[in-house]
C-alpha positions in Angstrom: 8.2 12.5 -11.7 10.1 14.0 -14.6 13.3 12.5 -16.0 15.1 15.7 -15.1 14.0 15.4 -11.5 15.0 11.7 -11.4 18.5 12.5 -12.6 19.1 15.4 -10.2 18.1 13.5 -7.1 20.8 11.9 -4.9 20.9 8.2 -4.7 18.8 6.8 -1.9 20.3 4.7 0.8 18.8 1.9 2.9 18.2 2.7 6.6 17.5 0.8 9.7 15.2 2.9 12.0 13.2 1.9 15.1 9.4 2.1 15.0 9.4 5.1 17.2 11.7 7.1 14.9 11.3 8.7 11.5 13.6 9.1 8.5 16.4 11.7 9.1 15.9 15.2 7.8 12.2 15.0 7.1 10.9 17.1 4.2 7.5 18.5 4.9 5.1 18.1 1.9 4.1 21.2 0.1 0.5 20.9 -0.9 -1.3 23.1 -3.3 -4.2 22.4 -5.7 -2.0 22.5 -8.9 0.9 20.4 -7.5 -0.3 18.1 -4.8 2.5 16.2 -2.9 2.1 12.4 -3.0 4.1 9.9 -1.1 4.1 6.3 -2.2 4.7 3.6 0.5 5.5 0.1 -0.7 5.8 -2.8 1.8 8.2 -5.4 0.5 9.3 -8.9 1.5 11.8 -10.7 -0.7 10.9 -8.8 -3.9 14.3 -8.3 -5.3 13.2 -9.4 -8.8 10.3 -6.9 -9.1 11.0 -4.0 -6.8 13.1 -1.9 -9.1 10.5 -1.9 -11.8 7.8 -1.2 -9.2 9.7 1.8 -7.8 10.3 3.1 -11.4 6.5 2.8 -12.1 5.6 4.6 -8.9 8.1 7.4 -9.4 6.6 8.1 -12.9 3.1 8.8 -11.4 2.4 12.5 -11.6 2.5 14.3 -8.3 4.7 11.7 -6.6 7.5 13.4 -4.6 8.7 10.4 -2.5 8.7 6.7 -2.8 9.3 4.8 0.4 10.0 1.1 0.4 9.7 -0.7 3.7 11.9 -3.8 3.6 10.0 -6.2 5.9 12.9 -8.4 7.0 13.8 -9.6 3.5 16.6 -12.2 3.1 17.4 -11.1 -0.4 18.6 -7.8 -1.8 15.2 -6.1 -1.9 16.5 -3.1 0.1 19.6 -2.5 -1.9 17.7 -2.9 -5.2 15.0 -0.5 -4.1 17.6 2.1 -3.0 19.4 1.8 -6.3 16.1 2.4 -8.1 15.6 5.7 -6.3 13.5 4.8 -3.3 14.0 5.7 0.3 14.3 2.5 2.2 13.3 1.6 5.7 14.4 -1.7 7.1 12.3 -3.3 9.8 15.0 -5.7 10.8 12.6 -8.6 11.5 9.5 -9.5 9.6 6.5 -7.6 11.1 3.9 -8.5 8.5 2.2 -6.2 6.1 0.3 -4.1 8.7 3.4 -3.6 10.7 5.5 -2.6 7.7 2.8 -0.1 6.5 2.7 1.4 10.0 6.4 2.1 9.9 6.3 3.4 6.4 3.3 5.7 7.0 5.0 7.0 10.2 7.7 8.5 7.9 5.2 10.3 5.7 5.4 14.1 6.2 1.8 15.0 5.2 0.1 15.2 1.9 -1.6 12.4 -0.1 -0.6 8.8 0.3 -0.5 6.0 -2.4 -0.1 2.5 -1.1 1.2 -0.1 -3.6 2.3 -3.7 -3.5 5.9 -4.5 -4.3 5.2 -7.0 -7.1 3.4 -4.7 -9.5 6.4 -4.0 -11.7 5.8 -1.4 -14.4 2.1 -1.5 -13.9 2.6 0.5 -10.6 2.2 3.5 -13.0 -1.5 2.7 -13.0 -1.5 4.2 -9.5 -2.3 7.5 -11.3 -5.9 6.2 -11.9 -6.3 5.4 -8.2 -5.0 8.8 -7.1 -7.3 10.8 -9.5 -10.5 10.7 -7.4 -8.7 11.5 -4.2 -6.8 14.4 -5.7 -10.0 15.7 -7.2 -11.7 15.7 -3.8 -14.2 13.0 -4.9 -13.0 10.4 -2.4 -11.0 10.0 0.8 -10.0 6.4 0.0 -9.8 5.0 -3.5 -9.1 1.3 -4.1 -7.7 -0.1 -7.3 -9.6 -3.1 -8.7 -7.5 -5.7 -10.6 -8.7 -7.3 -13.8 -10.1 -10.8 -13.6 -7.2 -13.3 -12.9 -5.8 -15.2 -15.8 -6.1 -18.4 -13.9 -8.3 -19.5 -11.0 -6.3 -19.2 -7.7 -8.1 -20.2 -4.6 -11.9 -20.3 -4.0 -12.3 -16.7 -3.0 -12.9 -17.5 0.6 -10.7 -14.7 2.0 -12.2 -12.1 -0.2 -15.7 -13.3 0.7 -14.9 -13.1 4.4 -13.5 -9.6 4.0 -16.4 -8.3 1.9 -19.0 -9.9 4.3 -17.2 -8.4 7.3 -17.2 -4.9 5.8 -21.0 -5.2 4.9 -21.8 -6.5 8.4 -19.9 -3.7 10.2 -20.5 -0.7 7.8 -23.1 -1.6 5.2 -20.7 -0.8 2.5 -20.3 -3.2 -0.5 -16.7 -3.4 -1.7 -15.7 -5.7 -4.6 -11.9 -5.6 -4.0 -11.6 -5.5 -0.2 -8.1 -7.2 -0.3 -6.5 -4.9 -2.9 -3.4 -3.3 -1.5 -3.5 -0.6 -4.2 -5.1 2.4 -2.7 -4.9 6.2 -2.3 -5.7 8.2 0.8 -6.4 11.9 1.3 -4.7 13.8 4.1 -8.1 13.7 6.0 -8.2 9.9 5.7 -4.6 9.6 6.8 -5.3 11.7 9.8 -8.4 9.7 10.7 -6.5 6.4 10.7 -3.9 8.0 13.1 -1.3 5.4 11.9 -3.4 2.5 13.5 -3.5 -0.5 11.2 -4.7 -4.1 11.7 -1.7 -6.5 11.8 -0.7 -8.7 8.9 -3.0 -9.2 5.9 -5.9 -7.8 7.8 -4.7 -4.2 7.2 -6.7 -3.6 4.0 -10.0 -4.7 5.5 -9.3 -2.8 8.6 -8.6 0.4 6.8 -12.0 0.2 4.9 -14.0 -0.5 8.1 -12.3 2.2 10.1 -12.7 4.9 7.4 -16.3 3.9 6.6 -17.2 4.3 10.2 -15.8 7.8 10.1 -18.1 8.6 7.2 -15.2 8.9 4.7 -16.0 8.6 1.0 -14.7 5.3 -0.4 -14.5 4.5 -4.1 -13.1 1.8 -6.3 -11.6 2.2 -9.8 -10.6 -0.5 -12.3 -6.8 -0.6 -13.1 -4.8 -2.6 -15.6 -2.3 -3.7 -12.9 -0.7 -7.1 -12.8 0.9 -9.0 -9.9 2.1 -12.4 -9.0 -0.8 -14.8 -8.9 -0.9 -17.6 -6.4 -1.6 -21.2 -7.2 -2.5 -24.4 -5.4 1.0 -25.3 -4.1 1.6 -25.6 -0.4 3.2 -22.2 -0.1 0.2 -20.5 -1.7 -2.3 -22.4 0.4 -0.4 -21.5 3.6 -0.4 -17.9 2.4 -4.2 -17.9 2.0 -4.7 -19.6 5.4 -2.7 -16.8 7.0 -4.7 -14.2 5.0 -7.9 -15.7 6.2 -6.8 -15.6 9.9 -5.6 -12.0 9.7 -8.8 -10.8 8.0 -10.9 -12.7 10.5 -9.1 -11.0 13.4 -9.4 -7.6 11.8 -13.2 -8.0 11.4 -13.7 -9.6 14.8 -11.6 -7.0 16.5 -13.8 -4.3 15.1 -17.2 -5.7 16.3 -17.8 -3.2 19.0 
């Protein structure tokens, strides 16, 4: 988004909307080959410190016309900070988990291409341009951003191994970054998902399985993104345990 457009837009405000509702005064996306309309959806929980920089990075991606932050029951000022940075904000009211937050955010999308980003990327959210490129070019229906190797070892890779193995088992597809929340979707992929997402942290694995089964083209690209890395403290271990359970449920629920 150009600086001129950024300055001319009215300041966004935070909103509370029920899951069955959409944002007021929807603006249908105008899609053409030269100027594709891209909506960014960012689920966020207590990301006051990073969300403004993430929104700024997302708004700078060429083609982006809307940035929607879904505040998933945060207890800090995530919603207010995101709105001040120029995002449209949807408040869930209570914490629904990542899958529930994405469902509500995608529900507000008015067509076009979709870019999903995590809230803790900061300025590196601008790397989303690389993820979008294959989808905008018609080379993929789903493109996943693959992070650089972590600076420090965090966990033993059990959740990623589970997700990758489940995807191979159910689709035969080998994915190296199955848990990455950085991904772009074509209008065809978005329609195929029909706003049905696995709950919690199983959402990324579920999206890959569902689209692979529908014969969608899935690619991965390397990106120079950074995010908050987990460690071995109790909070991080509990987070990974919840991830494992959510991914397990997403895989098990698709064994039909």
